[in-house]
GUFI-388826 format. One record per residue (C-alpha): residue number from 1; residue in one letter; y, z, x. Coordinates in steps of 0.2 Angstrom, whole numbers, plus 2048, in hexadecimal, padded with zeros to 3 digits. Each point is the difference from the previous one (the first is absolute). Layout:
// residues N
+-----+-----+-----+-----+-----+
!   n ! res !  yy !  zz !  xx !
+-----+-----+-----+-----+-----+
! NUM !   A !   Y !   Z !   X !
...
+-----+-----+-----+-----+-----+
This chain:
// residues 260
+-----+-----+-----+-----+-----+
!   n ! res !  yy !  zz !  xx !
+-----+-----+-----+-----+-----+
!   1 !   M ! 465 ! F07 ! 7A2 !
!   2 !   A ! 810 ! 800 ! 7FA !
!   3 !   G ! 80F ! 7F3 ! 7FD !
!   4 !   A ! 810 ! 7FB ! 807 !
!   5 !   F ! 811 ! 7F8 ! 7FD !
!   6 !   L ! 80A ! 7F6 ! 80A !
!   7 !   A ! 80F ! 80D ! 805 !
!   8 !   D ! 80A ! 7F6 ! 80A !
!   9 !   N ! 800 ! 7EC ! 801 !
!  10 !   W ! 808 ! 7FA ! 810 !
!  11 !   A ! 7FC ! 7EE ! 7FF !
!  12 !   R ! 811 ! 801 ! 7F3 !
!  13 !   A ! 80B ! 7FF ! 80C !
!  14 !   A ! 7F5 ! 7F7 ! 810 !
!  15 !   G ! 803 ! 7EE ! 809 !
!  16 !   V ! 7F2 ! 7F6 ! 801 !
!  17 !   A ! 7FD ! 7F2 ! 80B !
!  18 !   L ! 7F2 ! 7F2 ! 7FE !
!  19 !   S ! 7F4 ! 7F6 ! 811 !
!  20 !   S ! 7FC ! 7F2 ! 7F4 !
!  21 !   W ! 804 ! 7EE ! 7FC !
!  22 !   P ! 807 ! 7F9 ! 7F8 !
!  23 !   S ! 80C ! 80B ! 7F8 !
!  24 !   P ! 7FA ! 808 ! 7EE !
!  25 !   P ! 80B ! 7F4 ! 7F2 !
!  26 !   A ! 80F ! 802 ! 7FA !
!  27 !   T ! 7FA ! 804 ! 7EF !
!  28 !   L ! 7F5 ! 810 ! 809 !
!  29 !   P ! 809 ! 803 ! 80E !
!  30 !   L ! 7FD ! 811 ! 80A !
!  31 !   S ! 80B ! 80B ! 7F9 !
!  32 !   N ! 7F2 ! 801 ! 7F0 !
!  33 !   L ! 7F9 ! 80B ! 808 !
!  34 !   L ! 80B ! 80D ! 7FE !
!  35 !   D ! 808 ! 7FA ! 7EF !
!  36 !   P ! 7F9 ! 810 ! 7F3 !
!  37 !   Q ! 7F6 ! 7F4 ! 7F5 !
!  38 !   P ! 7EF ! 7FC ! 808 !
!  39 !   R ! 7FC ! 7F0 ! 7F7 !
!  40 !   V ! 80F ! 7FA ! 809 !
!  41 !   R ! 7F8 ! 7FC ! 80F !
!  42 !   T ! 802 ! 7F5 ! 810 !
!  43 !   R ! 7F4 ! 7F4 ! 809 !
!  44 !   L ! 7F8 ! 7FF ! 80F !
!  45 !   A ! 7F9 ! 7F4 ! 808 !
!  46 !   G ! 7F4 ! 7FD ! 811 !
!  47 !   A ! 7F1 ! 7F6 ! 803 !
!  48 !   T ! 7F7 ! 810 ! 809 !
!  49 !   G ! 80C ! 80F ! 7FC !
!  50 !   V ! 811 ! 807 ! 7FC !
!  51 !   A ! 806 ! 810 ! 807 !
!  52 !   L ! 810 ! 80A ! 7FA !
!  53 !   Y ! 80A ! 80A ! 80A !
!  54 !   V ! 80B ! 80F ! 7F6 !
!  55 !   D ! 80F ! 80B ! 80A !
!  56 !   L ! 800 ! 812 ! 7F5 !
!  57 !   G ! 811 ! 802 ! 80C !
!  58 !   T ! 7F9 ! 810 ! 807 !
!  59 !   A ! 7F1 ! 807 ! 801 !
!  60 !   R ! 7FB ! 80C ! 7EE !
!  61 !   P ! 7F0 ! 808 ! 7FA !
!  62 !   V ! 7F0 ! 7F1 ! 7F6 !
!  63 !   D ! 7F3 ! 801 ! 7FE !
!  64 !   C ! 7FE ! 7F3 ! 7F1 !
!  65 !   M ! 803 ! 7EF ! 801 !
!  66 !   A ! 7FD ! 7F3 ! 7F3 !
!  67 !   V ! 801 ! 7EE ! 7FB !
!  68 !   L ! 801 ! 7FE ! 7F0 !
!  69 !   S ! 800 ! 7EF ! 7F2 !
!  70 !   T ! 7F7 ! 7F7 ! 80F !
!  71 !   T ! 7F6 ! 7EF ! 7FE !
!  72 !   M ! 7F5 ! 805 ! 80E !
!  73 !   R ! 7ED ! 804 ! 7FA !
!  74 !   S ! 7F8 ! 7FE ! 80F !
!  75 !   G ! 800 ! 800 ! 813 !
!  76 !   A ! 809 ! 80F ! 80A !
!  77 !   Y ! 810 ! 809 ! 802 !
!  78 !   E ! 805 ! 80D ! 80E !
!  79 !   W ! 80E ! 80A ! 801 !
!  80 !   Q ! 806 ! 806 ! 812 !
!  81 !   W ! 80F ! 80E ! 802 !
!  82 !   S ! 80C ! 807 ! 80E !
!  83 !   T ! 80C ! 80C ! 802 !
!  84 !   G ! 809 ! 7F5 ! 809 !
!  85 !   G ! 7F5 ! 800 ! 811 !
!  86 !   A ! 7F8 ! 7F2 ! 806 !
!  87 !   S ! 7F1 ! 807 ! 807 !
!  88 !   S ! 7FC ! 80C ! 7F0 !
!  89 !   W ! 7FD ! 7F3 ! 7F1 !
!  90 !   S ! 7F3 ! 806 ! 7F5 !
!  91 !   G ! 7F8 ! 7F6 ! 7F4 !
!  92 !   K ! 7F1 ! 800 ! 7EE !
!  93 !   R ! 7F4 ! 7F1 ! 7FD !
!  94 !   N ! 7FD ! 7FB ! 7EF !
!  95 !   I ! 7F7 ! 7F7 ! 7F4 !
!  96 !   A ! 808 ! 7F4 ! 7F2 !
!  97 !   D ! 7EE ! 7FD ! 7F7 !
!  98 !   D ! 806 ! 807 ! 7EE !
!  99 !   T ! 7FE ! 7F0 ! 7F7 !
! 100 !   D ! 803 ! 803 ! 7EE !
! 101 !   D ! 811 ! 802 ! 7FB !
! 102 !   E ! 7FE ! 812 ! 7F9 !
! 103 !   A ! 80C ! 806 ! 80F !
! 104 !   T ! 80D ! 7F2 ! 7FC !
! 105 !   G ! 800 ! 7FC ! 812 !
! 106 !   A ! 803 ! 812 ! 808 !
! 107 !   L ! 7FC ! 804 ! 813 !
! 108 !   I ! 802 ! 812 ! 804 !
! 109 !   T ! 7FC ! 80B ! 811 !
! 110 !   I ! 801 ! 810 ! 7FF !
! 111 !   L ! 801 ! 80B ! 812 !
! 112 !   P ! 7FA ! 811 ! 800 !
! 113 !   A ! 80D ! 808 ! 804 !
! 114 !   A ! 814 ! 7F7 ! 802 !
! 115 !   V ! 804 ! 7FB ! 811 !
! 116 !   P ! 811 ! 7FC ! 806 !
! 117 !   V ! 802 ! 7EE ! 800 !
! 118 !   R ! 80F ! 7F4 ! 803 !
! 119 !   Y ! 7FA ! 7EF ! 800 !
! 120 !   L ! 7F1 ! 7F9 ! 7F6 !
! 121 !   T ! 7F6 ! 7EF ! 804 !
! 122 !   L ! 7F5 ! 7FA ! 7F1 !
! 123 !   W ! 7F2 ! 7F2 ! 806 !
! 124 !   L ! 7FC ! 7F4 ! 7F0 !
! 125 !   D ! 7EF ! 7F8 ! 805 !
! 126 !   D ! 7F8 ! 7F5 ! 7F1 !
! 127 !   P ! 7F4 ! 7F4 ! 805 !
! 128 !   V ! 801 ! 7F7 ! 7ED !
! 129 !   T ! 811 ! 7FD ! 7FE !
! 130 !   A ! 80F ! 7FF ! 80B !
! 131 !   T ! 80C ! 803 ! 7F2 !
! 132 !   R ! 803 ! 813 ! 7FC !
! 133 !   D ! 80B ! 806 ! 7F4 !
! 134 !   I ! 805 ! 812 ! 801 !
! 135 !   G ! 80D ! 808 ! 7F2 !
! 136 !   L ! 805 ! 812 ! 807 !
! 137 !   L ! 7FE ! 80A ! 811 !
! 138 !   V ! 7FF ! 813 ! 800 !
! 139 !   I ! 7FF ! 80A ! 80E !
! 140 !   G ! 802 ! 813 ! 801 !
! 141 !   R ! 7FC ! 811 ! 7FC !
! 142 !   L ! 7F4 ! 80A ! 7F3 !
! 143 !   W ! 802 ! 80D ! 7F8 !
! 144 !   R ! 7EF ! 808 ! 7FF !
! 145 !   L ! 7FC ! 80A ! 7F2 !
! 146 !   R ! 7F7 ! 80E ! 803 !
! 147 !   Y ! 7F5 ! 803 ! 7EF !
! 148 !   G ! 7F6 ! 7EF ! 7F7 !
! 149 !   H ! 808 ! 7FB ! 7EF !
! 150 !   Q ! 7F5 ! 808 ! 7F3 !
! 151 !   Y ! 7F2 ! 7F9 ! 7F6 !
! 152 !   G ! 806 ! 7F4 ! 7F2 !
! 153 !   I ! 80B ! 7F4 ! 80B !
! 154 !   R ! 801 ! 7F0 ! 7F4 !
! 155 !   E ! 7FE ! 7EF ! 809 !
! 156 !   G ! 803 ! 7F0 ! 7FB !
! 157 !   R ! 80A ! 7EF ! 7FB !
! 158 !   L ! 812 ! 803 ! 7F7 !
! 159 !   I ! 7FB ! 7F0 ! 7F1 !
! 160 !   L ! 80F ! 7F4 ! 801 !
! 161 !   D ! 7F7 ! 7F2 ! 7F8 !
! 162 !   Q ! 808 ! 7FD ! 7EE !
! 163 !   R ! 7F6 ! 7FA ! 7ED !
! 164 !   E ! 80C ! 7FB ! 7F4 !
! 165 !   R ! 7F7 ! 7FE ! 7F0 !
! 166 !   N ! 808 ! 7F7 ! 7EE !
! 167 !   P ! 7FE ! 80C ! 7F3 !
! 168 !   L ! 7FF ! 7F4 ! 7F1 !
! 169 !   T ! 7F2 ! 7F4 ! 809 !
! 170 !   G ! 7F9 ! 80A ! 80C !
! 171 !   A ! 802 ! 7F5 ! 810 !
! 172 !   E ! 801 ! 80A ! 811 !
! 173 !   F ! 80A ! 7F8 ! 80C !
! 174 !   V ! 7FC ! 807 ! 813 !
! 175 !   S ! 80C ! 801 ! 80E !
! 176 !   P ! 7F6 ! 808 ! 810 !
! 177 !   A ! 80E ! 807 ! 80B !
! 178 !   L ! 801 ! 7F8 ! 813 !
! 179 !   A ! 7F9 ! 812 ! 806 !
! 180 !   N ! 7F9 ! 814 ! 7F8 !
! 181 !   P ! 806 ! 80A ! 80B !
! 182 !   R ! 7F3 ! 80D ! 805 !
! 183 !   I ! 806 ! 813 ! 7FC !
! 184 !   A ! 7FB ! 811 ! 806 !
! 185 !   T ! 801 ! 80F ! 7F4 !
! 186 !   F ! 7FF ! 811 ! 808 !
! 187 !   Q ! 803 ! 815 ! 802 !
! 188 !   V ! 801 ! 806 ! 812 !
! 189 !   P ! 800 ! 814 ! 807 !
! 190 !   L ! 811 ! 801 ! 80A !
! 191 !   A ! 800 ! 80E ! 80B !
! 192 !   S ! 810 ! 80A ! 807 !
! 193 !   T ! 801 ! 7F4 ! 80F !
! 194 !   D ! 7FE ! 7F0 ! 7F4 !
! 195 !   R ! 810 ! 803 ! 7F7 !
! 196 !   A ! 80D ! 7FE ! 80F !
! 197 !   E ! 7F6 ! 7EE ! 802 !
! 198 !   H ! 801 ! 7FE ! 7ED !
! 199 !   R ! 810 ! 803 ! 7FF !
! 200 !   S ! 805 ! 7F5 ! 80E !
! 201 !   L ! 7F7 ! 7F0 ! 7F9 !
! 202 !   L ! 809 ! 806 ! 7EF !
! 203 !   R ! 811 ! 800 ! 808 !
! 204 !   T ! 7FB ! 7ED ! 80A !
! 205 !   L ! 7F8 ! 7F6 ! 7F2 !
! 206 !   G ! 804 ! 805 ! 7F2 !
! 207 !   A ! 7FE ! 7F6 ! 7F3 !
! 208 !   A ! 804 ! 7F0 ! 80A !
! 209 !   G ! 7F5 ! 800 ! 810 !
! 210 !   E ! 7EC ! 7FF ! 801 !
! 211 !   T ! 7F5 ! 808 ! 80A !
! 212 !   L ! 7EE ! 7FE ! 806 !
! 213 !   W ! 7F2 ! 80C ! 7F8 !
! 214 !   I ! 7EF ! 800 ! 808 !
! 215 !   P ! 7F7 ! 80A ! 7F4 !
! 216 !   D ! 7F2 ! 807 ! 80B !
! 217 !   L ! 803 ! 7FF ! 815 !
! 218 !   S ! 7EE ! 802 ! 805 !
! 219 !   L ! 7FA ! 7ED ! 7F5 !
! 220 !   S ! 7FC ! 7F3 ! 809 !
! 221 !   E ! 80B ! 7F3 ! 805 !
! 222 !   I ! 7FA ! 7F4 ! 7F2 !
! 223 !   E ! 802 ! 80D ! 7F1 !
! 224 !   R ! 810 ! 806 ! 808 !
! 225 !   N ! 807 ! 7EE ! 7FF !
! 226 !   R ! 7F8 ! 7FF ! 7ED !
! 227 !   R ! 808 ! 80F ! 7FA !
! 228 !   S ! 80E ! 804 ! 808 !
! 229 !   L ! 812 ! 7FB ! 7F6 !
! 230 !   W ! 812 ! 7FA ! 806 !
! 231 !   G ! 80B ! 808 ! 7F0 !
! 232 !   A ! 80D ! 80B ! 7FA !
! 233 !   I ! 7FC ! 813 ! 7FF !
! 234 !   A ! 80C ! 806 ! 7F3 !
! 235 !   A ! 808 ! 7F1 ! 7F2 !
! 236 !   P ! 812 ! 803 ! 7F7 !
! 237 !   G ! 803 ! 80E ! 7F7 !
! 238 !   D ! 7F0 ! 808 ! 805 !
! 239 !   E ! 802 ! 814 ! 805 !
! 240 !   A ! 7F5 ! 7FD ! 810 !
! 241 !   A ! 7FD ! 816 ! 805 !
! 242 !   I ! 7F4 ! 80C ! 806 !
! 243 !   T ! 7F8 ! 809 ! 7F2 !
! 244 !   R ! 7FD ! 813 ! 807 !
! 245 !   S ! 7EC ! 801 ! 7F9 !
! 246 !   N ! 7FD ! 811 ! 80A !
! 247 !   F ! 806 ! 809 ! 80E !
! 248 !   P ! 7FC ! 7F6 ! 811 !
! 249 !   L ! 801 ! 7EE ! 7F6 !
! 250 !   G ! 80A ! 7F0 ! 7F7 !
! 251 !   E ! 7FA ! 7F5 ! 7F8 !
! 252 !   R ! 806 ! 7F1 ! 7FE !
! 253 !   G ! 7FA ! 7F2 ! 7F5 !
! 254 !   F ! 805 ! 7EB ! 805 !
! 255 !   R ! 7FD ! 7EF ! 7FA !
! 256 !   L ! 802 ! 7F3 ! 809 !
! 257 !   V ! 7FF ! 7EE ! 7FB !
! 258 !   E ! 800 ! 7F3 ! 80E !
! 259 !   R ! 80E ! 7F4 ! 804 !
! 260 !   L ! 7FD ! 7F0 ! 802 !
+-----+-----+-----+-----+-----+
């Protein structure tokens, strides 16, 4: 199945409130959920569970909800949403059972299709620890590609570790990086219906904004968390353009480096 990019992240201008007590510490405030740097986190503490309340301001099309750079590795989390009426709440429950660090704390929920949403609640229930750190809140609409990426996709990590060598003695001085971000390089065939979405994404994000790249919407939840990337779709100086490869299709190459 084809993948998707997050076309609109409505959480950037949302109002966020919290149900837990005590309040987040001053050094890890709730406003950090909207900070673009994922590792600038907020701390949520609650003996059994914590609820985040989000108001998008008006009803907007939503089919993707995610928390990124979270320390929650067990328990359950549940999204509930409404267009505004007290009797119109819907929900989706998930289990946070990805115990390794390959996903770098990503918990991503995908709906079958976009639905109009204004209010959302995120319930976090972790029986192992009463403290949960979350780096980024993402709520938005996906640009669902008509075709999947081509064969030859490259996925791995950008190694930032340093190994300095003394040219006289040959001794090495190793400096491990705090993190080696994940990368993905791939080609996507774009139909004519994709080009408007691509232009909109470039205009909105440029090289300064980030999007969520999901390589395949049919992946299991754990594999989706492990392979999806939050990063920029263009670098400064890039010619981010579609190549007309044949009559009905265009083609665009992407290189995403995970923002940590």
